[in-house]
C-alpha positions as CSV (number, residue, x, y, z in Angstrom):
1,T,2.2,-10.2,22.7
2,S,0.1,-7.3,23.7
3,K,2.0,-4.3,25.5
4,T,1.6,-0.5,26.5
5,P,2.4,1.3,23.0
6,S,5.6,3.0,23.8
7,Y,7.6,6.1,21.3
8,T,10.9,4.6,20.2
9,K,14.1,6.3,18.9
10,S,15.3,3.0,17.2
11,V,13.5,3.9,14.1
12,S,14.9,5.9,11.3
13,W,14.4,5.6,7.7
14,Q,16.3,6.0,4.2
15,H,14.8,8.5,1.9
16,H,13.4,8.2,-1.3
17,P,12.2,11.8,-2.6
18,A,8.8,12.8,-4.4
19,T,8.5,13.4,-8.1
20,E,6.2,15.5,-10.0
21,F,3.6,12.4,-9.4
22,K,4.7,10.7,-6.3
23,Q,4.6,11.2,-2.8
24,A,8.0,11.0,-1.0
25,K,8.6,7.2,-0.2
26,S,11.2,6.0,2.4
27,E,12.2,2.7,3.7
28,V,11.5,2.0,7.5
29,I,15.4,1.3,9.7
30,V,14.7,-0.5,12.8
31,A,17.5,-0.5,15.2
32,G,19.8,0.2,12.4
33,K,18.8,-2.5,10.3
34,A,16.8,-2.2,7.0
35,T,13.2,-3.7,7.2
36,G,12.1,-3.6,3.3
37,V,8.9,-1.7,4.5
38,I,8.6,1.3,2.5
39,V,6.6,4.2,3.7
40,S,5.0,7.5,2.6
41,G,6.1,10.8,3.5
42,H,9.1,13.0,3.5
43,V,9.7,13.6,7.7
44,L,9.4,11.0,10.4
45,E,7.7,12.5,13.0
46,A,7.7,9.9,15.4
47,A,7.5,6.0,15.8
48,V,5.4,4.1,18.5
49,Q,6.3,0.5,18.9
50,V,3.0,-1.1,19.3
51,D,4.2,-4.7,20.1
52,D,7.2,-6.5,19.3
53,D,6.3,-6.9,15.2
54,R,4.3,-3.8,14.7
55,Y,5.0,0.3,14.8
56,L,3.0,3.2,14.2
57,I,5.0,5.3,11.7
58,F,4.4,9.2,11.8
59,T,5.1,11.2,8.5
60,T,4.3,14.5,6.7
61,D,5.5,15.7,3.6
62,D,6.9,19.3,4.4
63,M,4.4,21.2,2.4
64,I,2.9,25.0,3.9
65,Y,-0.4,25.2,3.3
66,E,-0.8,21.8,2.4
67,E,0.2,19.7,5.3
68,F,-1.1,16.0,6.0
69,L,-0.1,13.5,8.2
70,T,0.2,10.1,7.2
71,V,-0.3,7.0,9.8
72,T,1.3,4.2,8.7
73,L,0.8,0.8,10.7
74,I,3.4,-1.9,9.8
75,S,4.9,-4.8,10.4
76,L,8.2,-6.1,10.4
77,N,6.7,-9.6,8.9
78,D,4.2,-8.4,6.7
79,G,5.1,-5.0,5.7
80,V,2.5,-2.2,5.3
81,L,-0.9,-3.5,7.3
82,E,-2.9,0.0,6.5
83,S,-2.3,3.8,6.3
84,L,-4.3,7.0,6.6
85,Q,-4.1,10.5,6.2
86,L,-5.2,13.3,8.3
87,G,-5.1,16.9,7.2
88,N,-7.2,18.9,4.6
89,G,-6.3,20.7,1.5
90,Y,-5.4,24.3,2.0
91,S,-4.7,24.1,5.9
92,S,-1.5,23.2,7.8
93,G,-0.7,21.1,10.8
94,V,2.0,20.7,13.0
95,F,2.1,17.3,14.8
96,E,3.0,17.8,18.7
97,K,2.3,16.5,22.3
98,L,2.4,12.9,21.6
99,S,1.6,10.9,24.2
100,T,0.8,6.9,24.7
101,S,-1.7,4.8,27.3
102,R,-2.3,1.5,28.0
103,E,-3.5,0.6,24.0
104,S,-3.4,4.1,23.0
105,V,-1.7,7.0,21.0
106,H,-2.3,10.5,21.4
107,F,-1.3,13.5,19.6
108,Q,-2.2,17.0,18.3
109,F,-1.8,17.5,14.7
110,I,-4.8,19.9,12.9
111,G,-7.6,21.3,14.4
112,N,-7.9,22.3,18.3
113,A,-8.3,18.3,18.9
114,V,-6.7,15.4,20.4
115,W,-6.5,12.6,18.1
116,T,-6.5,9.3,19.3
117,I,-5.4,5.8,17.2
118,K,-5.9,2.5,19.4
119,V,-4.7,-0.6,17.3
120,A,-6.4,-3.8,17.3
121,N,-4.6,-7.3,17.3
122,S,-6.4,-8.5,14.2
123,P,-8.5,-6.4,11.9
124,R,-11.9,-5.4,12.7
125,L,-15.0,-4.5,10.4
126,R,-15.4,-0.4,9.7
127,L,-18.1,1.1,8.2
128,P,-16.5,3.2,5.3
129,F,-17.8,6.8,5.1
130,F,-19.4,6.7,9.0
131,S,-16.4,5.3,11.0
132,D,-14.1,8.1,10.6
133,P,-14.1,12.0,11.8
134,R,-14.0,14.5,9.2
135,G,-10.4,15.1,7.5
136,V,-9.5,11.7,7.9
137,K,-8.7,9.5,4.3
138,R,-7.7,6.0,4.1
139,T,-8.4,3.3,0.9
140,S,-11.6,1.7,1.1
141,G,-12.3,-1.7,2.8
142,L,-14.5,-3.5,5.5
143,K,-11.8,-4.0,8.0
144,T,-9.2,-2.0,9.8
145,Y,-6.6,-2.2,12.7
146,M,-5.9,1.3,13.5
147,T,-9.3,3.3,15.0
148,I,-9.0,7.1,15.0
149,M,-10.8,9.2,17.0
150,A,-10.4,13.1,17.8
151,E,-11.9,14.9,20.9
152,L,-12.3,18.4,20.8
153,I,-10.0,21.0,23.2
154,P,-12.3,23.0,25.2
155,A,-11.5,26.6,24.6
156,S,-10.4,28.5,27.4
157,P,-12.5,31.3,29.1
158,K,-11.2,35.0,28.2
């Protein structure tokens, strides 16, 4: 069932700290119930319910000058469906201005841009190296549920 994505406060998590060699991980908890779904990240920035089964989880690692935003699409039934990272080394970002519209989630994180993520009901073809804006990293593959775009915010006149 498709519906307009909506910000939800019913998602929290059980934290598993980072080690010297591994990123922090956390178990997603929905409406007070453990899901068994483990995602990367230390700080839960936001969760958006996409439909009855799927959520977009936005996490960061709370690392100054090395901040990455991890966006993970999870299914309560199937676990992690897809994950991507937004950011660059030696840069910092602040996750802010989250909003939703009919099939999209919009936010600001890094750079002078509004980022938009659209989530498809089923996987779509993705062309590695050509499909994502600069600063987006994800595992290689030809299929994706998430399409991400960046639109620069025009500089205000002085």
